[in-house]
C-alpha positions, 0 to 999 in steps of 0.5 A: 499500499502507498502511504499517505502524506502527514506533513502540513506541507503535503497537498493531503492537507487542505487549509491546514486541516488533515484529510486522514481518510483520503485514499490514494487514487488509482489513475489509468493512463491510456489513449482513447480506445485502448481499453479504458472503458473495459478497465473501468467496468472491471474496477466497478466489480470491486464492490465496496473497495473502488468507485470509478470516475471517468473523463474528467478533462475539465477538472484536470484543466483546472486553472487553464481552460483556455489551453489549446492543447492537453499538455500539462507539466508539474510546474503548472500544478500550483498550490491553489490548483492542487488544492482545488483538484484534491478537494473535488476528489475528496468530495467524490470519495466521501459522496460514494461511500469513502471508496478509493477512486479509480480515475480514467481520462485519456488526455492525461497521457499528456499530463503525467507530470501534472497528475503526479504533482497533484496526487504524489501518492497515486498508483498509475496503470499505464495501458497501451494497445496496438496503435493499428487497432486504436486507429481502426477503433477510433475512426467511427467516433470522428465521424459521428455527432456528439450527443447531448449527454456528453455536452451536459456532463462536460458542462456539469464538470465546468465551474459556472464562472467558466461556462462562457469558455464552453460556448466555442467548444459547443458550437464547433463540436455539437452544433456545427456538424449537427446543422451541416456546417462541418463534415465532422467534429473538429477534434476527438480524443487528446489534443497534442501540441501542434495538432491543429496544424497537423489537422490541416495537412494530414489525412484523418487516419494519419492524425489519429496515428500521431495522436496514439504516438504522442500519447504513448511516447509522451507517457513513457518518457514522463514515467521515467521520472516516477518511482517504478513501484508506483506504475503498473504497465499493461498491454491491452492484448495481455490483459485480454489474453489472461485477464484474471492473472493480470488483474490479480497482479495489479490488485495485489500491488494496490492492496485490493482484494479480488472479488467473485463479481470481478472474477465472473466478469473477467471470465465472461466479458474480457476476451481477445476478439478485437485483437488484430481487428485492424487487419480487416477494418483498415485498407492497404492504402490506410496501412501504408500511410499510418505505418511510417508514423507508428512503426518505431513506437510499435517496435518499441512496444514489442508489436509485430510489424507484419504490415 
């Protein structure tokens, strides 16, 4: 188990008052369409031990909602911002039976130093998936309209005094495609520095490939400065192949007990059916365009380059 901070200088203290019951969160760092939803559903089967909290982009952007990309570094975690984010997590923990929080926000692949500065006691799961499967799985999300449920959720997580900043996003990604003013949403998934310029010169498939590369490579680099015993590295394919063994190792590390409900869920719901689906979903033309972008990172992660 990871120890809680006890010093009055530690961000576990709010306005001089200790939060002795604050539990170290489990932070999933994984690009979109890399098993984040699957993982959250598995953690939801841990009964009274864990509560899942997902897609907190607006919370992680606290103090910087005007940012044009998702990259945030440790120096951006000022004491005031740290306190505000930790208060939100502490309140959520208390509102859900004082259970430990498991959080997943895909754009946090670009915020590992910032997240670590906010929660220096957290346990990280770094999950990666074959980038070719990520491209094939992501394409439909760029070509569909955003639903009002997602709009309401993002608005709910945004402080009311910052709602005016919400209007451009709403107009660009909800109203424009819905009323035929744009062929698709302007962006989906994490936004890396320089992505807007790339969007003007790359095909959609190439842009998604760069999203995956930036997510994986940035997180790998940032994790080099974090204690290894606070990081669990997962490949989506390994979890799909032997989910019970992979989860048991993780839960032992986190000090969480396996439940019968989770074991049953893993046996019934987690499988490798979608592994390698890119071979059927992507055309030879698309593969020939994305492989030069993805090949070095695929090789670094140990994926076969049988394109």
